[in-house]
C-alpha positions in Angstrom: 36.8 3.8 -63.2 38.1 6.5 -60.9 38.0 6.3 -57.1 38.8 8.9 -54.4 41.7 8.4 -52.1 42.0 10.9 -49.2 45.2 10.8 -47.3 45.6 12.9 -44.1 48.1 13.1 -41.3 46.7 12.0 -38.0 48.5 13.5 -34.9 46.6 11.0 -32.7 47.8 7.9 -34.5 51.2 9.6 -35.7 50.7 8.2 -39.3 49.0 9.0 -42.5 45.4 7.7 -42.5 43.7 6.9 -45.8 40.0 7.0 -46.6 38.3 5.3 -49.6 34.9 7.2 -49.5 33.3 5.1 -52.4 33.7 2.0 -50.2 32.1 3.2 -47.0 34.2 3.1 -44.0 37.2 1.6 -45.6 40.5 2.9 -44.2 44.1 2.1 -44.2 47.4 3.8 -43.1 51.0 4.3 -43.5 54.1 5.7 -41.7 54.9 7.8 -44.9 52.6 9.4 -47.4 54.1 7.1 -50.1 53.4 4.0 -47.9 49.8 5.2 -47.3 49.3 5.5 -50.9 50.7 2.2 -51.8 48.5 0.6 -49.1 45.4 2.4 -50.4 46.1 1.1 -53.9 46.5 -2.5 -52.6 43.3 -2.3 -50.7 41.4 -0.7 -53.6 42.7 -3.5 -55.9 41.4 -6.2 -53.4 38.0 -4.4 -53.1 37.5 -4.1 -56.9 38.5 -7.8 -57.4 36.0 -9.0 -54.7 33.1 -6.9 -56.0 
């Protein structure tokens, strides 16, 4: 299956904020784009395993 990962810079939070739209209001973040993407992958894996 394919899932959407949206990564955007947040001036307010001074980090990259990640949204996983197929999972409702699920979000994570990271100080770098790469860290944000890695965190998103980890959260997505946990969500898939728990569903």
